[in-house]
mmCIF file of the N, C-alpha and C atoms, coordinates in Angstrom:
data_MODEL
# 
_entry.id   MODEL 
# 
loop_
_atom_site.group_PDB 
_atom_site.id 
_atom_site.type_symbol 
_atom_site.label_atom_id 
_atom_site.label_alt_id 
_atom_site.label_comp_id 
_atom_site.label_asym_id 
_atom_site.label_entity_id 
_atom_site.label_seq_id 
_atom_site.pdbx_PDB_ins_code 
_atom_site.Cartn_x 
_atom_site.Cartn_y 
_atom_site.Cartn_z 
_atom_site.occupancy 
_atom_site.B_iso_or_equiv 
_atom_site.pdbx_formal_charge 
_atom_site.auth_seq_id 
_atom_site.auth_comp_id 
_atom_site.auth_asym_id 
_atom_site.auth_atom_id 
_atom_site.pdbx_PDB_model_num 
ATOM 1   N N  . MET A 1 1  ? 30.560 9.396  -44.379 1.00 0.00 ? 1  MET A N  1 
ATOM 2   C CA . MET A 1 1  ? 30.557 10.800 -44.586 1.00 0.00 ? 1  MET A CA 1 
ATOM 3   C C  . MET A 1 1  ? 30.018 11.642 -44.108 1.00 0.00 ? 1  MET A C  1 
ATOM 4   N N  . ASP A 1 2  ? 30.132 13.485 -44.468 1.00 0.00 ? 2  ASP A N  1 
ATOM 5   C CA . ASP A 1 2  ? 29.829 14.265 -42.954 1.00 0.00 ? 2  ASP A CA 1 
ATOM 6   C C  . ASP A 1 2  ? 28.708 14.006 -42.532 1.00 0.00 ? 2  ASP A C  1 
ATOM 7   N N  . GLY A 1 3  ? 28.349 14.961 -40.949 1.00 0.00 ? 3  GLY A N  1 
ATOM 8   C CA . GLY A 1 3  ? 27.309 15.084 -40.730 1.00 0.00 ? 3  GLY A CA 1 
ATOM 9   C C  . GLY A 1 3  ? 26.369 15.853 -41.357 1.00 0.00 ? 3  GLY A C  1 
ATOM 10  N N  . GLY A 1 4  ? 25.100 16.143 -40.376 1.00 0.00 ? 4  GLY A N  1 
ATOM 11  C CA . GLY A 1 4  ? 24.001 16.937 -41.772 1.00 0.00 ? 4  GLY A CA 1 
ATOM 12  C C  . GLY A 1 4  ? 22.516 15.149 -41.856 1.00 0.00 ? 4  GLY A C  1 
ATOM 13  N N  . VAL A 1 5  ? 22.013 15.952 -42.418 1.00 0.00 ? 5  VAL A N  1 
ATOM 14  C CA . VAL A 1 5  ? 20.533 15.054 -43.097 1.00 0.00 ? 5  VAL A CA 1 
ATOM 15  C C  . VAL A 1 5  ? 20.997 15.155 -44.781 1.00 0.00 ? 5  VAL A C  1 
ATOM 16  N N  . HIS A 1 6  ? 21.705 14.288 -45.363 1.00 0.00 ? 6  HIS A N  1 
ATOM 17  C CA . HIS A 1 6  ? 21.999 13.875 -46.216 1.00 0.00 ? 6  HIS A CA 1 
ATOM 18  C C  . HIS A 1 6  ? 20.008 13.755 -47.370 1.00 0.00 ? 6  HIS A C  1 
ATOM 19  N N  . CYS A 1 7  ? 19.959 14.709 -48.550 1.00 0.00 ? 7  CYS A N  1 
ATOM 20  C CA . CYS A 1 7  ? 19.155 14.176 -49.344 1.00 0.00 ? 7  CYS A CA 1 
ATOM 21  C C  . CYS A 1 7  ? 19.222 13.181 -50.568 1.00 0.00 ? 7  CYS A C  1 
ATOM 22  N N  . TYR A 1 8  ? 18.654 12.679 -51.208 1.00 0.00 ? 8  TYR A N  1 
ATOM 23  C CA . TYR A 1 8  ? 18.963 11.728 -51.616 1.00 0.00 ? 8  TYR A CA 1 
ATOM 24  C C  . TYR A 1 8  ? 17.787 11.721 -53.216 1.00 0.00 ? 8  TYR A C  1 
ATOM 25  N N  . ASP A 1 9  ? 18.331 11.805 -54.190 1.00 0.00 ? 9  ASP A N  1 
ATOM 26  C CA . ASP A 1 9  ? 17.286 11.224 -55.709 1.00 0.00 ? 9  ASP A CA 1 
ATOM 27  C C  . ASP A 1 9  ? 17.108 9.889  -55.391 1.00 0.00 ? 9  ASP A C  1 
ATOM 28  N N  . PRO A 1 10 ? 15.836 9.814  -55.689 1.00 0.00 ? 10 PRO A N  1 
ATOM 29  C CA . PRO A 1 10 ? 15.339 8.261  -56.121 1.00 0.00 ? 10 PRO A CA 1 
ATOM 30  C C  . PRO A 1 10 ? 16.376 7.101  -56.651 1.00 0.00 ? 10 PRO A C  1 
ATOM 31  N N  . ASP A 1 11 ? 17.221 7.634  -57.875 1.00 0.00 ? 11 ASP A N  1 
ATOM 32  C CA . ASP A 1 11 ? 18.241 7.152  -58.232 1.00 0.00 ? 11 ASP A CA 1 
ATOM 33  C C  . ASP A 1 11 ? 19.587 7.130  -57.439 1.00 0.00 ? 11 ASP A C  1 
ATOM 34  N N  . GLY A 1 12 ? 20.075 7.319  -56.427 1.00 0.00 ? 12 GLY A N  1 
ATOM 35  C CA . GLY A 1 12 ? 20.649 7.686  -55.474 1.00 0.00 ? 12 GLY A CA 1 
ATOM 36  C C  . GLY A 1 12 ? 21.835 8.639  -55.670 1.00 0.00 ? 12 GLY A C  1 
ATOM 37  N N  . THR A 1 13 ? 21.498 9.214  -56.399 1.00 0.00 ? 13 THR A N  1 
ATOM 38  C CA . THR A 1 13 ? 22.257 10.577 -56.336 1.00 0.00 ? 13 THR A CA 1 
ATOM 39  C C  . THR A 1 13 ? 22.186 11.553 -55.263 1.00 0.00 ? 13 THR A C  1 
ATOM 40  N N  . LEU A 1 14 ? 23.123 12.525 -54.762 1.00 0.00 ? 14 LEU A N  1 
ATOM 41  C CA . LEU A 1 14 ? 23.186 12.998 -53.499 1.00 0.00 ? 14 LEU A CA 1 
ATOM 42  C C  . LEU A 1 14 ? 22.676 14.291 -54.037 1.00 0.00 ? 14 LEU A C  1 
ATOM 43  N N  . LEU A 1 15 ? 21.358 14.990 -53.685 1.00 0.00 ? 15 LEU A N  1 
ATOM 44  C CA . LEU A 1 15 ? 20.824 16.187 -54.203 1.00 0.00 ? 15 LEU A CA 1 
ATOM 45  C C  . LEU A 1 15 ? 21.690 17.133 -52.835 1.00 0.00 ? 15 LEU A C  1 
ATOM 46  N N  . GLY A 1 16 ? 21.823 16.579 -51.902 1.00 0.00 ? 16 GLY A N  1 
ATOM 47  C CA . GLY A 1 16 ? 22.659 17.979 -51.017 1.00 0.00 ? 16 GLY A CA 1 
ATOM 48  C C  . GLY A 1 16 ? 22.594 17.547 -49.176 1.00 0.00 ? 16 GLY A C  1 
ATOM 49  N N  . ARG A 1 17 ? 22.928 18.394 -48.465 1.00 0.00 ? 17 ARG A N  1 
ATOM 50  C CA . ARG A 1 17 ? 22.568 18.306 -47.249 1.00 0.00 ? 17 ARG A CA 1 
ATOM 51  C C  . ARG A 1 17 ? 22.573 19.279 -46.368 1.00 0.00 ? 17 ARG A C  1 
ATOM 52  N N  . LEU A 1 18 ? 21.464 18.798 -45.331 1.00 0.00 ? 18 LEU A N  1 
ATOM 53  C CA . LEU A 1 18 ? 21.225 19.912 -44.593 1.00 0.00 ? 18 LEU A CA 1 
ATOM 54  C C  . LEU A 1 18 ? 22.394 19.670 -42.886 1.00 0.00 ? 18 LEU A C  1 
ATOM 55  N N  . LEU A 1 19 ? 23.105 20.541 -43.286 1.00 0.00 ? 19 LEU A N  1 
ATOM 56  C CA . LEU A 1 19 ? 23.862 20.660 -42.030 1.00 0.00 ? 19 LEU A CA 1 
ATOM 57  C C  . LEU A 1 19 ? 23.267 20.916 -41.007 1.00 0.00 ? 19 LEU A C  1 
ATOM 58  N N  . THR A 1 20 ? 23.365 20.342 -39.400 1.00 0.00 ? 20 THR A N  1 
ATOM 59  C CA . THR A 1 20 ? 22.906 20.177 -38.733 1.00 0.00 ? 20 THR A CA 1 
ATOM 60  C C  . THR A 1 20 ? 23.938 20.782 -37.107 1.00 0.00 ? 20 THR A C  1 
ATOM 61  N N  . PRO A 1 21 ? 24.138 21.126 -35.954 1.00 0.00 ? 21 PRO A N  1 
ATOM 62  C CA . PRO A 1 21 ? 24.538 21.575 -35.422 1.00 0.00 ? 21 PRO A CA 1 
ATOM 63  C C  . PRO A 1 21 ? 25.178 20.007 -34.120 1.00 0.00 ? 21 PRO A C  1 
ATOM 64  N N  . GLU A 1 22 ? 24.061 19.155 -34.577 1.00 0.00 ? 22 GLU A N  1 
ATOM 65  C CA . GLU A 1 22 ? 24.456 17.833 -33.457 1.00 0.00 ? 22 GLU A CA 1 
ATOM 66  C C  . GLU A 1 22 ? 23.758 16.732 -34.437 1.00 0.00 ? 22 GLU A C  1 
ATOM 67  N N  . PRO A 1 23 ? 24.104 15.610 -34.036 1.00 0.00 ? 23 PRO A N  1 
ATOM 68  C CA . PRO A 1 23 ? 24.290 14.162 -34.745 1.00 0.00 ? 23 PRO A CA 1 
ATOM 69  C C  . PRO A 1 23 ? 22.454 14.284 -35.069 1.00 0.00 ? 23 PRO A C  1 
ATOM 70  N N  . VAL A 1 24 ? 22.017 13.616 -36.214 1.00 0.00 ? 24 VAL A N  1 
ATOM 71  C CA . VAL A 1 24 ? 20.079 13.616 -35.800 1.00 0.00 ? 24 VAL A CA 1 
ATOM 72  C C  . VAL A 1 24 ? 20.233 12.209 -36.448 1.00 0.00 ? 24 VAL A C  1 
ATOM 73  N N  . ALA A 1 25 ? 19.268 11.941 -35.459 1.00 0.00 ? 25 ALA A N  1 
ATOM 74  C CA . ALA A 1 25 ? 18.546 10.358 -35.592 1.00 0.00 ? 25 ALA A CA 1 
ATOM 75  C C  . ALA A 1 25 ? 16.935 10.039 -36.291 1.00 0.00 ? 25 ALA A C  1 
ATOM 76  N N  . ASN A 1 26 ? 16.409 10.771 -36.130 1.00 0.00 ? 26 ASN A N  1 
ATOM 77  C CA . ASN A 1 26 ? 15.309 10.456 -37.480 1.00 0.00 ? 26 ASN A CA 1 
ATOM 78  C C  . ASN A 1 26 ? 15.040 11.856 -37.507 1.00 0.00 ? 26 ASN A C  1 
ATOM 79  N N  . VAL A 1 27 ? 14.051 11.582 -38.910 1.00 0.00 ? 27 VAL A N  1 
ATOM 80  C CA . VAL A 1 27 ? 12.979 13.086 -40.130 1.00 0.00 ? 27 VAL A CA 1 
ATOM 81  C C  . VAL A 1 27 ? 12.136 12.214 -40.147 1.00 0.00 ? 27 VAL A C  1 
ATOM 82  N N  . ALA A 1 28 ? 11.383 13.509 -39.969 1.00 0.00 ? 28 ALA A N  1 
ATOM 83  C CA . ALA A 1 28 ? 9.832  12.833 -40.380 1.00 0.00 ? 28 ALA A CA 1 
ATOM 84  C C  . ALA A 1 28 ? 8.771  14.129 -41.208 1.00 0.00 ? 28 ALA A C  1 
ATOM 85  N N  . PHE A 1 29 ? 8.047  14.340 -41.641 1.00 0.00 ? 29 PHE A N  1 
ATOM 86  C CA . PHE A 1 29 ? 7.353  15.105 -41.779 1.00 0.00 ? 29 PHE A CA 1 
ATOM 87  C C  . PHE A 1 29 ? 5.756  15.669 -41.086 1.00 0.00 ? 29 PHE A C  1 
ATOM 88  N N  . GLY A 1 30 ? 5.563  16.514 -40.909 1.00 0.00 ? 30 GLY A N  1 
ATOM 89  C CA . GLY A 1 30 ? 4.390  16.617 -40.565 1.00 0.00 ? 30 GLY A CA 1 
ATOM 90  C C  . GLY A 1 30 ? 3.646  17.705 -40.863 1.00 0.00 ? 30 GLY A C  1 
ATOM 91  N N  . GLY A 1 31 ? 2.082  18.247 -40.408 1.00 0.00 ? 31 GLY A N  1 
ATOM 92  C CA . GLY A 1 31 ? 1.892  20.120 -40.442 1.00 0.00 ? 31 GLY A CA 1 
ATOM 93  C C  . GLY A 1 31 ? 0.795  19.282 -41.614 1.00 0.00 ? 31 GLY A C  1 
ATOM 94  N N  . ALA A 1 32 ? -0.089 20.377 -41.681 1.00 0.00 ? 32 ALA A N  1 
ATOM 95  C CA . ALA A 1 32 ? -1.448 20.266 -42.191 1.00 0.00 ? 32 ALA A CA 1 
ATOM 96  C C  . ALA A 1 32 ? -1.032 19.435 -44.104 1.00 0.00 ? 32 ALA A C  1 
ATOM 97  N N  . LYS A 1 33 ? -0.044 20.319 -44.778 1.00 0.00 ? 33 LYS A N  1 
ATOM 98  C CA . LYS A 1 33 ? 0.507  19.550 -45.620 1.00 0.00 ? 33 LYS A CA 1 
ATOM 99  C C  . LYS A 1 33 ? 1.152  19.510 -46.205 1.00 0.00 ? 33 LYS A C  1 
ATOM 100 N N  . ASN A 1 34 ? 1.945  18.748 -44.342 1.00 0.00 ? 34 ASN A N  1 
ATOM 101 C CA . ASN A 1 34 ? 3.095  17.293 -44.954 1.00 0.00 ? 34 ASN A CA 1 
ATOM 102 C C  . ASN A 1 34 ? 4.397  18.217 -45.219 1.00 0.00 ? 34 ASN A C  1 
ATOM 103 N N  . ASN A 1 35 ? 4.410  19.676 -44.984 1.00 0.00 ? 35 ASN A N  1 
ATOM 104 C CA . ASN A 1 35 ? 5.403  20.246 -45.350 1.00 0.00 ? 35 ASN A CA 1 
ATOM 105 C C  . ASN A 1 35 ? 6.485  20.641 -44.611 1.00 0.00 ? 35 ASN A C  1 
ATOM 106 N N  . ILE A 1 36 ? 6.820  20.738 -43.296 1.00 0.00 ? 36 ILE A N  1 
ATOM 107 C CA . ILE A 1 36 ? 7.005  20.718 -42.173 1.00 0.00 ? 36 ILE A CA 1 
ATOM 108 C C  . ILE A 1 36 ? 8.066  19.425 -41.642 1.00 0.00 ? 36 ILE A C  1 
ATOM 109 N N  . MET A 1 37 ? 9.488  19.459 -41.822 1.00 0.00 ? 37 MET A N  1 
ATOM 110 C CA . MET A 1 37 ? 10.246 18.437 -41.695 1.00 0.00 ? 37 MET A CA 1 
ATOM 111 C C  . MET A 1 37 ? 10.690 18.405 -40.268 1.00 0.00 ? 37 MET A C  1 
ATOM 112 N N  . PHE A 1 38 ? 10.619 17.790 -39.160 1.00 0.00 ? 38 PHE A N  1 
ATOM 113 C CA . PHE A 1 38 ? 10.842 17.386 -38.078 1.00 0.00 ? 38 PHE A CA 1 
ATOM 114 C C  . PHE A 1 38 ? 12.012 16.548 -37.900 1.00 0.00 ? 38 PHE A C  1 
ATOM 115 N N  . LEU A 1 39 ? 13.395 17.107 -37.184 1.00 0.00 ? 39 LEU A N  1 
ATOM 116 C CA . LEU A 1 39 ? 14.506 16.376 -36.987 1.00 0.00 ? 39 LEU A CA 1 
ATOM 117 C C  . LEU A 1 39 ? 14.631 16.374 -35.227 1.00 0.00 ? 39 LEU A C  1 
ATOM 118 N N  . ALA A 1 40 ? 14.741 14.989 -34.884 1.00 0.00 ? 40 ALA A N  1 
ATOM 119 C CA . ALA A 1 40 ? 15.305 14.739 -33.494 1.00 0.00 ? 40 ALA A CA 1 
ATOM 120 C C  . ALA A 1 40 ? 16.641 13.727 -33.952 1.00 0.00 ? 40 ALA A C  1 
ATOM 121 N N  . ALA A 1 41 ? 17.290 15.675 -32.944 1.00 0.00 ? 41 ALA A N  1 
ATOM 122 C CA . ALA A 1 41 ? 19.203 15.171 -32.378 1.00 0.00 ? 41 ALA A CA 1 
ATOM 123 C C  . ALA A 1 41 ? 19.116 14.535 -31.919 1.00 0.00 ? 41 ALA A C  1 
ATOM 124 N N  . SER A 1 42 ? 20.510 14.958 -30.856 1.00 0.00 ? 42 SER A N  1 
ATOM 125 C CA . SER A 1 42 ? 20.635 14.754 -29.699 1.00 0.00 ? 42 SER A CA 1 
ATOM 126 C C  . SER A 1 42 ? 20.241 14.924 -28.427 1.00 0.00 ? 42 SER A C  1 
ATOM 127 N N  . THR A 1 43 ? 20.184 16.078 -28.441 1.00 0.00 ? 43 THR A N  1 
ATOM 128 C CA . THR A 1 43 ? 19.542 17.191 -26.975 1.00 0.00 ? 43 THR A CA 1 
ATOM 129 C C  . THR A 1 43 ? 18.126 17.843 -27.897 1.00 0.00 ? 43 THR A C  1 
ATOM 130 N N  . SER A 1 44 ? 18.146 18.067 -29.120 1.00 0.00 ? 44 SER A N  1 
ATOM 131 C CA . SER A 1 44 ? 17.274 18.801 -29.088 1.00 0.00 ? 44 SER A CA 1 
ATOM 132 C C  . SER A 1 44 ? 15.860 18.706 -30.325 1.00 0.00 ? 44 SER A C  1 
ATOM 133 N N  . VAL A 1 45 ? 14.886 18.860 -31.110 1.00 0.00 ? 45 VAL A N  1 
ATOM 134 C CA . VAL A 1 45 ? 13.792 19.222 -32.104 1.00 0.00 ? 45 VAL A CA 1 
ATOM 135 C C  . VAL A 1 45 ? 14.024 19.948 -32.872 1.00 0.00 ? 45 VAL A C  1 
ATOM 136 N N  . TYR A 1 46 ? 14.420 19.641 -34.196 1.00 0.00 ? 46 TYR A N  1 
ATOM 137 C CA . TYR A 1 46 ? 14.452 21.005 -34.751 1.00 0.00 ? 46 TYR A CA 1 
ATOM 138 C C  . TYR A 1 46 ? 13.395 20.986 -36.333 1.00 0.00 ? 46 TYR A C  1 
ATOM 139 N N  . CYS A 1 47 ? 12.548 21.828 -36.628 1.00 0.00 ? 47 CYS A N  1 
ATOM 140 C CA . CYS A 1 47 ? 12.136 21.855 -37.340 1.00 0.00 ? 47 CYS A CA 1 
ATOM 141 C C  . CYS A 1 47 ? 11.953 22.572 -38.596 1.00 0.00 ? 47 CYS A C  1 
ATOM 142 N N  . LEU A 1 48 ? 11.888 22.369 -39.758 1.00 0.00 ? 48 LEU A N  1 
ATOM 143 C CA . LEU A 1 48 ? 11.763 23.125 -41.004 1.00 0.00 ? 48 LEU A CA 1 
ATOM 144 C C  . LEU A 1 48 ? 10.611 23.481 -42.067 1.00 0.00 ? 48 LEU A C  1 
ATOM 145 N N  . MET A 1 49 ? 9.885  24.255 -42.452 1.00 0.00 ? 49 MET A N  1 
ATOM 146 C CA . MET A 1 49 ? 9.323  24.402 -43.537 1.00 0.00 ? 49 MET A CA 1 
ATOM 147 C C  . MET A 1 49 ? 9.819  24.557 -44.364 1.00 0.00 ? 49 MET A C  1 
ATOM 148 N N  . THR A 1 50 ? 9.348  23.746 -45.965 1.00 0.00 ? 50 THR A N  1 
ATOM 149 C CA . THR A 1 50 ? 9.749  23.429 -46.787 1.00 0.00 ? 50 THR A CA 1 
ATOM 150 C C  . THR A 1 50 ? 8.878  23.790 -48.035 1.00 0.00 ? 50 THR A C  1 
ATOM 151 N N  . ALA A 1 51 ? 9.230  24.484 -49.094 1.00 0.00 ? 51 ALA A N  1 
ATOM 152 C CA . ALA A 1 51 ? 8.861  24.975 -50.089 1.00 0.00 ? 51 ALA A CA 1 
ATOM 153 C C  . ALA A 1 51 ? 7.599  23.986 -51.203 1.00 0.00 ? 51 ALA A C  1 
ATOM 154 N N  . VAL A 1 52 ? 7.821  22.364 -50.463 1.00 0.00 ? 52 VAL A N  1 
ATOM 155 C CA . VAL A 1 52 ? 6.592  22.063 -51.649 1.00 0.00 ? 52 VAL A CA 1 
ATOM 156 C C  . VAL A 1 52 ? 5.571  21.267 -50.645 1.00 0.00 ? 52 VAL A C  1 
ATOM 157 N N  . THR A 1 53 ? 5.365  20.804 -51.371 1.00 0.00 ? 53 THR A N  1 
ATOM 158 C CA . THR A 1 53 ? 4.181  19.983 -50.280 1.00 0.00 ? 53 THR A CA 1 
ATOM 159 C C  . THR A 1 53 ? 4.065  18.288 -50.075 1.00 0.00 ? 53 THR A C  1 
ATOM 160 N N  . GLY A 1 54 ? 4.277  17.801 -48.861 1.00 0.00 ? 54 GLY A N  1 
ATOM 161 C CA . GLY A 1 54 ? 4.466  16.147 -48.655 1.00 0.00 ? 54 GLY A CA 1 
ATOM 162 C C  . GLY A 1 54 ? 3.567  15.469 -49.671 1.00 0.00 ? 54 GLY A C  1 
ATOM 163 N N  . ALA A 1 55 ? 3.433  14.183 -49.970 1.00 0.00 ? 55 ALA A N  1 
ATOM 164 C CA . ALA A 1 55 ? 2.782  12.993 -50.048 1.00 0.00 ? 55 ALA A CA 1 
ATOM 165 C C  . ALA A 1 55 ? 1.410  12.962 -49.191 1.00 0.00 ? 55 ALA A C  1 
ATOM 166 N N  . PRO A 1 56 ? 0.606  12.421 -49.443 1.00 0.00 ? 56 PRO A N  1 
ATOM 167 C CA . PRO A 1 56 ? -0.590 12.866 -48.728 1.00 0.00 ? 56 PRO A CA 1 
ATOM 168 C C  . PRO A 1 56 ? -0.596 11.323 -47.490 1.00 0.00 ? 56 PRO A C  1 
ATOM 169 N N  . ARG A 1 57 ? -1.223 11.620 -46.104 1.00 0.00 ? 57 ARG A N  1 
ATOM 170 C CA . ARG A 1 57 ? -1.255 10.393 -45.548 1.00 0.00 ? 57 ARG A CA 1 
ATOM 171 C C  . ARG A 1 57 ? -2.064 9.588  -46.209 1.00 0.00 ? 57 ARG A C  1 
ATOM 172 N N  . ILE A 1 58 ? -1.910 8.664  -46.150 1.00 0.00 ? 58 ILE A N  1 
ATOM 173 C CA . ILE A 1 58 ? -2.137 7.352  -45.713 1.00 0.00 ? 58 ILE A CA 1 
ATOM 174 C C  . ILE A 1 58 ? -3.392 6.992  -44.518 1.00 0.00 ? 58 ILE A C  1 
ATOM 175 N N  . ARG A 1 59 ? -4.812 7.216  -44.497 1.00 0.00 ? 59 ARG A N  1 
ATOM 176 C CA . ARG A 1 59 ? -5.723 7.056  -43.652 1.00 0.00 ? 59 ARG A CA 1 
ATOM 177 C C  . ARG A 1 59 ? -6.345 5.435  -43.645 1.00 0.00 ? 59 ARG A C  1 
ATOM 178 N N  . ARG A 1 60 ? -5.943 4.512  -42.632 1.00 0.00 ? 60 ARG A N  1 
ATOM 179 C CA . ARG A 1 60 ? -6.517 3.740  -42.416 1.00 0.00 ? 60 ARG A CA 1 
ATOM 180 C C  . ARG A 1 60 ? -7.517 3.673  -41.637 1.00 0.00 ? 60 ARG A C  1 
# 
C-alpha cells in the first residue's frame, strides 16, 4: 500500500488516506475534546485538528 495514514471503516472499507511527507509510525488522539490527531513520523511530530469529537477517555 502507498504511504500515509490509511483510515478505515469498522467493516474494513478504506475511507481515505492522509498523505504525509515521511513515514508515520504511530497515531494518537488528544486535546480537551479528543479531536486532535497526533502523528509520530520518522523525524517529526504532526498534529491535525479534526472536525469531530473523539470518544471519551477512560479514567481509572
